[in-house]
PDB file of N, CA, C and O in Angstrom:
ATOM      1  N   MET A   1       9.037 -39.752 -21.104  1.00  0.00           N
ATOM      2  CA  MET A   1       9.285 -38.723 -22.082  1.00  0.00           C
ATOM      3  C   MET A   1       7.977 -38.086 -22.555  1.00  0.00           C
ATOM      4  O   MET A   1       7.923 -36.897 -22.868  1.00  0.00           O
ATOM      5  N   LEU A   2       6.952 -38.890 -22.597  1.00  0.00           N
ATOM      6  CA  LEU A   2       5.663 -38.368 -23.032  1.00  0.00           C
ATOM      7  C   LEU A   2       5.129 -37.329 -22.039  1.00  0.00           C
ATOM      8  O   LEU A   2       4.478 -36.360 -22.431  1.00  0.00           O
ATOM      9  N   SER A   3       5.410 -37.543 -20.764  1.00  0.00           N
ATOM     10  CA  SER A   3       4.921 -36.592 -19.760  1.00  0.00           C
ATOM     11  C   SER A   3       5.592 -35.229 -19.902  1.00  0.00           C
ATOM     12  O   SER A   3       4.980 -34.209 -19.587  1.00  0.00           O
ATOM     13  N   ILE A   4       6.828 -35.196 -20.368  1.00  0.00           N
ATOM     14  CA  ILE A   4       7.522 -33.918 -20.584  1.00  0.00           C
ATOM     15  C   ILE A   4       6.797 -33.113 -21.652  1.00  0.00           C
ATOM     16  O   ILE A   4       6.658 -31.897 -21.523  1.00  0.00           O
ATOM     17  N   TYR A   5       6.336 -33.778 -22.703  1.00  0.00           N
ATOM     18  CA  TYR A   5       5.629 -33.081 -23.774  1.00  0.00           C
ATOM     19  C   TYR A   5       4.300 -32.512 -23.282  1.00  0.00           C
ATOM     20  O   TYR A   5       3.766 -31.577 -23.880  1.00  0.00           O
ATOM     21  N   LEU A   6       3.781 -33.054 -22.231  1.00  0.00           N
ATOM     22  CA  LEU A   6       2.536 -32.554 -21.657  1.00  0.00           C
ATOM     23  C   LEU A   6       2.800 -31.506 -20.578  1.00  0.00           C
ATOM     24  O   LEU A   6       2.114 -30.485 -20.533  1.00  0.00           O
ATOM     25  N   LEU A   7       3.773 -31.739 -19.720  1.00  0.00           N
ATOM     26  CA  LEU A   7       4.000 -30.864 -18.578  1.00  0.00           C
ATOM     27  C   LEU A   7       4.645 -29.529 -18.944  1.00  0.00           C
ATOM     28  O   LEU A   7       4.327 -28.512 -18.330  1.00  0.00           O
ATOM     29  N   ILE A   8       5.525 -29.508 -19.910  1.00  0.00           N
ATOM     30  CA  ILE A   8       6.172 -28.246 -20.288  1.00  0.00           C
ATOM     31  C   ILE A   8       5.162 -27.253 -20.866  1.00  0.00           C
ATOM     32  O   ILE A   8       5.162 -26.101 -20.431  1.00  0.00           O
ATOM     33  N   PRO A   9       4.307 -27.625 -21.813  1.00  0.00           N
ATOM     34  CA  PRO A   9       3.299 -26.658 -22.275  1.00  0.00           C
ATOM     35  C   PRO A   9       2.320 -26.243 -21.172  1.00  0.00           C
ATOM     36  O   PRO A   9       1.914 -25.082 -21.111  1.00  0.00           O
ATOM     37  N   LEU A  10       1.942 -27.174 -20.312  1.00  0.00           N
ATOM     38  CA  LEU A  10       1.040 -26.808 -19.217  1.00  0.00           C
ATOM     39  C   LEU A  10       1.697 -25.817 -18.267  1.00  0.00           C
ATOM     40  O   LEU A  10       1.053 -24.868 -17.820  1.00  0.00           O
ATOM     41  N   SER A  11       2.959 -26.024 -17.958  1.00  0.00           N
ATOM     42  CA  SER A  11       3.641 -25.096 -17.060  1.00  0.00           C
ATOM     43  C   SER A  11       3.827 -23.733 -17.716  1.00  0.00           C
ATOM     44  O   SER A  11       3.744 -22.706 -17.042  1.00  0.00           O
ATOM     45  N   LEU A  12       4.074 -23.713 -19.006  1.00  0.00           N
ATOM     46  CA  LEU A  12       4.187 -22.432 -19.708  1.00  0.00           C
ATOM     47  C   LEU A  12       2.851 -21.697 -19.734  1.00  0.00           C
ATOM     48  O   LEU A  12       2.814 -20.477 -19.574  1.00  0.00           O
ATOM     49  N   MET A  13       1.761 -22.422 -19.932  1.00  0.00           N
ATOM     50  CA  MET A  13       0.441 -21.787 -19.896  1.00  0.00           C
ATOM     51  C   MET A  13       0.135 -21.246 -18.505  1.00  0.00           C
ATOM     52  O   MET A  13      -0.408 -20.150 -18.372  1.00  0.00           O
ATOM     53  N   LEU A  14       0.475 -21.999 -17.481  1.00  0.00           N
ATOM     54  CA  LEU A  14       0.266 -21.531 -16.112  1.00  0.00           C
ATOM     55  C   LEU A  14       1.098 -20.286 -15.831  1.00  0.00           C
ATOM     56  O   LEU A  14       0.624 -19.358 -15.175  1.00  0.00           O
ATOM     57  N   PHE A  15       2.310 -20.259 -16.313  1.00  0.00           N
ATOM     58  CA  PHE A  15       3.180 -19.101 -16.157  1.00  0.00           C
ATOM     59  C   PHE A  15       2.587 -17.874 -16.840  1.00  0.00           C
ATOM     60  O   PHE A  15       2.592 -16.782 -16.271  1.00  0.00           O
ATOM     61  N   VAL A  16       2.081 -18.048 -18.044  1.00  0.00           N
ATOM     62  CA  VAL A  16       1.480 -16.932 -18.778  1.00  0.00           C
ATOM     63  C   VAL A  16       0.237 -16.421 -18.054  1.00  0.00           C
ATOM     64  O   VAL A  16       0.024 -15.211 -17.975  1.00  0.00           O
ATOM     65  N   VAL A  17      -0.569 -17.311 -17.533  1.00  0.00           N
ATOM     66  CA  VAL A  17      -1.768 -16.900 -16.791  1.00  0.00           C
ATOM     67  C   VAL A  17      -1.376 -16.140 -15.525  1.00  0.00           C
ATOM     68  O   VAL A  17      -2.019 -15.148 -15.182  1.00  0.00           O
ATOM     69  N   ALA A  18      -0.348 -16.583 -14.835  1.00  0.00           N
ATOM     70  CA  ALA A  18       0.102 -15.894 -13.621  1.00  0.00           C
ATOM     71  C   ALA A  18       0.631 -14.504 -13.946  1.00  0.00           C
ATOM     72  O   ALA A  18       0.333 -13.547 -13.230  1.00  0.00           O
ATOM     73  N   ILE A  19       1.402 -14.381 -15.002  1.00  0.00           N
ATOM     74  CA  ILE A  19       1.915 -13.069 -15.415  1.00  0.00           C
ATOM     75  C   ILE A  19       0.765 -12.151 -15.808  1.00  0.00           C
ATOM     76  O   ILE A  19       0.771 -10.970 -15.461  1.00  0.00           O
ATOM     77  N   TRP A  20      -0.218 -12.678 -16.527  1.00  0.00           N
ATOM     78  CA  TRP A  20      -1.377 -11.870 -16.903  1.00  0.00           C
ATOM     79  C   TRP A  20      -2.143 -11.411 -15.664  1.00  0.00           C
ATOM     80  O   TRP A  20      -2.583 -10.263 -15.610  1.00  0.00           O
ATOM     81  N   ALA A  21      -2.311 -12.279 -14.674  1.00  0.00           N
ATOM     82  CA  ALA A  21      -3.042 -11.915 -13.458  1.00  0.00           C
ATOM     83  C   ALA A  21      -2.313 -10.809 -12.695  1.00  0.00           C
ATOM     84  O   ALA A  21      -2.946  -9.884 -12.187  1.00  0.00           O
ATOM     85  N   ILE A  22      -1.007 -10.900 -12.615  1.00  0.00           N
ATOM     86  CA  ILE A  22      -0.238  -9.848 -11.942  1.00  0.00           C
ATOM     87  C   ILE A  22      -0.334  -8.540 -12.722  1.00  0.00           C
ATOM     88  O   ILE A  22      -0.519  -7.477 -12.131  1.00  0.00           O
ATOM     89  N   TYR A  23      -0.211  -8.613 -14.022  1.00  0.00           N
ATOM     90  CA  TYR A  23      -0.325  -7.424 -14.866  1.00  0.00           C
ATOM     91  C   TYR A  23      -1.703  -6.776 -14.710  1.00  0.00           C
ATOM     92  O   TYR A  23      -1.805  -5.554 -14.592  1.00  0.00           O
ATOM     93  N   TYR A  24      -2.744  -7.575 -14.710  1.00  0.00           N
ATOM     94  CA  TYR A  24      -4.108  -7.051 -14.556  1.00  0.00           C
ATOM     95  C   TYR A  24      -4.288  -6.387 -13.190  1.00  0.00           C
ATOM     96  O   TYR A  24      -4.913  -5.331 -13.089  1.00  0.00           O
ATOM     97  N   ALA A  25      -3.746  -7.001 -12.150  1.00  0.00           N
ATOM     98  CA  ALA A  25      -3.875  -6.436 -10.808  1.00  0.00           C
ATOM     99  C   ALA A  25      -3.142  -5.106 -10.695  1.00  0.00           C
ATOM    100  O   ALA A  25      -3.636  -4.177 -10.055  1.00  0.00           O
ATOM    101  N   VAL A  26      -1.985  -5.011 -11.303  1.00  0.00           N
ATOM    102  CA  VAL A  26      -1.230  -3.756 -11.256  1.00  0.00           C
ATOM    103  C   VAL A  26      -1.938  -2.688 -12.078  1.00  0.00           C
ATOM    104  O   VAL A  26      -2.020  -1.538 -11.647  1.00  0.00           O
ATOM    105  N   LYS A  27      -2.443  -3.038 -13.235  1.00  0.00           N
ATOM    106  CA  LYS A  27      -3.124  -2.063 -14.089  1.00  0.00           C
ATOM    107  C   LYS A  27      -4.431  -1.563 -13.476  1.00  0.00           C
ATOM    108  O   LYS A  27      -4.825  -0.424 -13.724  1.00  0.00           O
ATOM    109  N   SER A  28      -5.104  -2.382 -12.691  1.00  0.00           N
ATOM    110  CA  SER A  28      -6.371  -1.964 -12.085  1.00  0.00           C
ATOM    111  C   SER A  28      -6.169  -1.402 -10.679  1.00  0.00           C
ATOM    112  O   SER A  28      -7.119  -1.313  -9.902  1.00  0.00           O
ATOM    113  N   ASN A  29      -4.930  -1.024 -10.354  1.00  0.00           N
ATOM    114  CA  ASN A  29      -4.570  -0.346  -9.097  1.00  0.00           C
ATOM    115  C   ASN A  29      -4.902  -1.154  -7.851  1.00  0.00           C
ATOM    116  O   ASN A  29      -5.294  -0.583  -6.833  1.00  0.00           O
ATOM    117  N   GLN A  30      -4.755  -2.449  -7.914  1.00  0.00           N
ATOM    118  CA  GLN A  30      -4.989  -3.287  -6.746  1.00  0.00           C
ATOM    119  C   GLN A  30      -3.897  -3.115  -5.701  1.00  0.00           C
ATOM    120  O   GLN A  30      -4.146  -3.332  -4.515  1.00  0.00           O
ATOM    121  N   PHE A  31      -2.704  -2.732  -6.110  1.00  0.00           N
ATOM    122  CA  PHE A  31      -1.579  -2.586  -5.197  1.00  0.00           C
ATOM    123  C   PHE A  31      -1.282  -1.120  -4.895  1.00  0.00           C
ATOM    124  O   PHE A  31      -0.191  -0.803  -4.422  1.00  0.00           O
ATOM    125  N   GLU A  32      -2.210  -0.237  -5.153  1.00  0.00           N
ATOM    126  CA  GLU A  32      -1.955   1.187  -5.020  1.00  0.00           C
ATOM    127  C   GLU A  32      -1.774   1.620  -3.566  1.00  0.00           C
ATOM    128  O   GLU A  32      -0.788   2.283  -3.242  1.00  0.00           O
ATOM    129  N   ASP A  33      -2.696   1.262  -2.696  1.00  0.00           N
ATOM    130  CA  ASP A  33      -2.646   1.725  -1.309  1.00  0.00           C
ATOM    131  C   ASP A  33      -2.853   0.530  -0.388  1.00  0.00           C
ATOM    132  O   ASP A  33      -3.987   0.183  -0.057  1.00  0.00           O
ATOM    133  N   LEU A  34      -1.766  -0.091   0.021  1.00  0.00           N
ATOM    134  CA  LEU A  34      -1.862  -1.307   0.821  1.00  0.00           C
ATOM    135  C   LEU A  34      -2.028  -1.018   2.310  1.00  0.00           C
ATOM    136  O   LEU A  34      -2.564  -1.853   3.038  1.00  0.00           O
ATOM    137  N   ASP A  35      -1.580   0.145   2.775  1.00  0.00           N
ATOM    138  CA  ASP A  35      -1.602   0.432   4.208  1.00  0.00           C
ATOM    139  C   ASP A  35      -2.906   1.061   4.675  1.00  0.00           C
ATOM    140  O   ASP A  35      -3.282   0.883   5.833  1.00  0.00           O
ATOM    141  N   ASN A  36      -3.593   1.776   3.830  1.00  0.00           N
ATOM    142  CA  ASN A  36      -4.775   2.513   4.256  1.00  0.00           C
ATOM    143  C   ASN A  36      -5.903   1.596   4.727  1.00  0.00           C
ATOM    144  O   ASN A  36      -6.592   1.926   5.692  1.00  0.00           O
ATOM    145  N   ALA A  37      -6.102   0.478   4.084  1.00  0.00           N
ATOM    146  CA  ALA A  37      -7.195  -0.416   4.473  1.00  0.00           C
ATOM    147  C   ALA A  37      -6.978  -0.978   5.870  1.00  0.00           C
ATOM    148  O   ALA A  37      -7.924  -1.079   6.652  1.00  0.00           O
ATOM    149  N   SER A  38      -5.754  -1.340   6.189  1.00  0.00           N
ATOM    150  CA  SER A  38      -5.496  -1.882   7.527  1.00  0.00           C
ATOM    151  C   SER A  38      -5.624  -0.798   8.590  1.00  0.00           C
ATOM    152  O   SER A  38      -6.078  -1.079   9.700  1.00  0.00           O
ATOM    153  N   GLU A  39      -5.236   0.421   8.278  1.00  0.00           N
ATOM    154  CA  GLU A  39      -5.383   1.515   9.238  1.00  0.00           C
ATOM    155  C   GLU A  39      -6.842   1.918   9.385  1.00  0.00           C
ATOM    156  O   GLU A  39      -7.268   2.319  10.468  1.00  0.00           O
ATOM    157  N   GLN A  40      -7.600   1.818   8.327  1.00  0.00           N
ATOM    158  CA  GLN A  40      -9.011   2.202   8.365  1.00  0.00           C
ATOM    159  C   GLN A  40      -9.800   1.319   9.327  1.00  0.00           C
ATOM    160  O   GLN A  40     -10.727   1.795   9.983  1.00  0.00           O
ATOM    161  N   ILE A  41      -9.448   0.057   9.417  1.00  0.00           N
ATOM    162  CA  ILE A  41     -10.126  -0.847  10.344  1.00  0.00           C
ATOM    163  C   ILE A  41      -9.922  -0.375  11.777  1.00  0.00           C
ATOM    164  O   ILE A  41     -10.863  -0.369  12.570  1.00  0.00           O
ATOM    165  N   ILE A  42      -8.707   0.018  12.108  1.00  0.00           N
ATOM    166  CA  ILE A  42      -8.410   0.491  13.462  1.00  0.00           C
ATOM    167  C   ILE A  42      -9.142   1.791  13.741  1.00  0.00           C
ATOM    168  O   ILE A  42      -9.700   1.964  14.824  1.00  0.00           O
ATOM    169  N   LEU A  43      -9.151   2.710  12.779  1.00  0.00           N
ATOM    170  CA  LEU A  43      -9.825   3.985  12.976  1.00  0.00           C
ATOM    171  C   LEU A  43     -11.328   3.796  13.120  1.00  0.00           C
ATOM    172  O   LEU A  43     -11.955   4.460  13.945  1.00  0.00           O
ATOM    173  N   ASP A  44     -11.913   2.910  12.340  1.00  0.00           N
ATOM    174  CA  ASP A  44     -13.343   2.642  12.462  1.00  0.00           C
ATOM    175  C   ASP A  44     -13.676   2.082  13.836  1.00  0.00           C
ATOM    176  O   ASP A  44     -14.709   2.423  14.413  1.00  0.00           O
ATOM    177  N   ASP A  45     -12.813   1.231  14.361  1.00  0.00           N
ATOM    178  CA  ASP A  45     -13.036   0.653  15.679  1.00  0.00           C
ATOM    179  C   ASP A  45     -12.989   1.732  16.755  1.00  0.00           C
ATOM    180  O   ASP A  45     -13.803   1.719  17.679  1.00  0.00           O
ATOM    181  N   ARG A  46     -12.056   2.656  16.648  1.00  0.00           N
ATOM    182  CA  ARG A  46     -11.959   3.741  17.631  1.00  0.00           C
ATOM    183  C   ARG A  46     -13.190   4.638  17.579  1.00  0.00           C
ATOM    184  O   ARG A  46     -13.712   5.045  18.617  1.00  0.00           O
ATOM    185  N   GLN A  47     -13.653   4.949  16.362  1.00  0.00           N
ATOM    186  CA  GLN A  47     -14.832   5.794  16.229  1.00  0.00           C
ATOM    187  C   GLN A  47     -16.064   5.096  16.789  1.00  0.00           C
ATOM    188  O   GLN A  47     -16.901   5.738  17.422  1.00  0.00           O
ATOM    189  N   ALA A  48     -16.183   3.819  16.569  1.00  0.00           N
ATOM    190  CA  ALA A  48     -17.328   3.074  17.093  1.00  0.00           C
ATOM    191  C   ALA A  48     -17.289   3.044  18.615  1.00  0.00           C
ATOM    192  O   ALA A  48     -18.331   3.161  19.261  1.00  0.00           O
ATOM    193  N   ARG A  49     -16.109   2.890  19.192  1.00  0.00           N
ATOM    194  CA  ARG A  49     -15.995   2.897  20.655  1.00  0.00           C
ATOM    195  C   ARG A  49     -16.392   4.246  21.228  1.00  0.00           C
ATOM    196  O   ARG A  49     -17.073   4.313  22.251  1.00  0.00           O
ATOM    197  N   ARG A  50     -15.971   5.325  20.573  1.00  0.00           N
ATOM    198  CA  ARG A  50     -16.322   6.663  21.064  1.00  0.00           C
ATOM    199  C   ARG A  50     -17.832   6.869  21.042  1.00  0.00           C
ATOM    200  O   ARG A  50     -18.406   7.435  21.972  1.00  0.00           O
ATOM    201  N   LYS A  51     -18.465   6.405  19.973  1.00  0.00           N
ATOM    202  CA  LYS A  51     -19.916   6.568  19.875  1.00  0.00           C
ATOM    203  C   LYS A  51     -20.631   5.763  20.948  1.00  0.00           C
ATOM    204  O   LYS A  51     -21.574   6.256  21.567  1.00  0.00           O
ATOM    205  N   THR A  52     -20.196   4.534  21.174  1.00  0.00           N
ATOM    206  CA  THR A  52     -20.864   3.719  22.187  1.00  0.00           C
ATOM    207  C   THR A  52     -20.596   4.257  23.582  1.00  0.00           C
ATOM    208  O   THR A  52     -21.481   4.217  24.436  1.00  0.00           O
ATOM    209  N   ASN A  53     -19.388   4.761  23.831  1.00  0.00           N
ATOM    210  CA  ASN A  53     -19.106   5.354  25.139  1.00  0.00           C
ATOM    211  C   ASN A  53     -19.958   6.591  25.358  1.00  0.00           C
ATOM    212  O   ASN A  53     -20.456   6.806  26.463  1.00  0.00           O
ATOM    213  N   ARG A  54     -20.135   7.405  24.333  1.00  0.00           N
ATOM    214  CA  ARG A  54     -20.949   8.608  24.439  1.00  0.00           C
ATOM    215  C   ARG A  54     -22.410   8.235  24.699  1.00  0.00           C
ATOM    216  O   ARG A  54     -23.081   8.887  25.499  1.00  0.00           O
ATOM    217  N   ILE A  55     -22.899   7.205  24.038  1.00  0.00           N
ATOM    218  CA  ILE A  55     -24.285   6.764  24.233  1.00  0.00           C
ATOM    219  C   ILE A  55     -24.480   6.250  25.651  1.00  0.00           C
ATOM    220  O   ILE A  55     -25.491   6.552  26.287  1.00  0.00           O
ATOM    221  N   HIS A  56     -23.519   5.473  26.155  1.00  0.00           N
ATOM    222  CA  HIS A  56     -23.632   4.942  27.512  1.00  0.00           C
ATOM    223  C   HIS A  56     -23.594   6.060  28.545  1.00  0.00           C
ATOM    224  O   HIS A  56     -24.298   5.985  29.552  1.00  0.00           O
ATOM    225  N   LYS A  57     -22.799   7.080  28.323  1.00  0.00           N
ATOM    226  CA  LYS A  57     -22.729   8.207  29.260  1.00  0.00           C
ATOM    227  C   LYS A  57     -24.031   8.997  29.253  1.00  0.00           C
ATOM    228  O   LYS A  57     -24.479   9.462  30.302  1.00  0.00           O
ATOM    229  N   GLU A  58     -24.645   9.154  28.077  1.00  0.00           N
ATOM    230  CA  GLU A  58     -25.902   9.889  27.982  1.00  0.00           C
ATOM    231  C   GLU A  58     -27.047   9.126  28.643  1.00  0.00           C
ATOM    232  O   GLU A  58     -27.980   9.743  29.156  1.00  0.00           O
ATOM    233  N   GLN A  59     -26.991   7.807  28.638  1.00  0.00           N
ATOM    234  CA  GLN A  59     -28.063   7.013  29.220  1.00  0.00           C
ATOM    235  C   GLN A  59     -28.001   7.012  30.739  1.00  0.00           C
ATOM    236  O   GLN A  59     -29.009   6.732  31.387  1.00  0.00           O
ATOM    237  N   ARG A  60     -26.875   7.309  31.314  1.00  0.00           N
ATOM    238  CA  ARG A  60     -26.750   7.303  32.776  1.00  0.00           C
ATOM    239  C   ARG A  60     -27.379   8.493  33.332  1.00  0.00           C
ATOM    240  O   ARG A  60     -27.383   8.678  34.549  1.00  0.00           O
TER     241      ARG A  60
END
């Protein structure tokens, strides 16, 4: 019974911290654009390949 008096307040505090973290992330626009970052990696890779291919062609 003593553990219940300890675990319930701890779980409530953890719940409040989790809700605050989600609220903070939403307010600071962390979830605003989820797809652009993953697409940007692919586009950067394509641009880098084009540059290296162009450099290799110029060296020949």
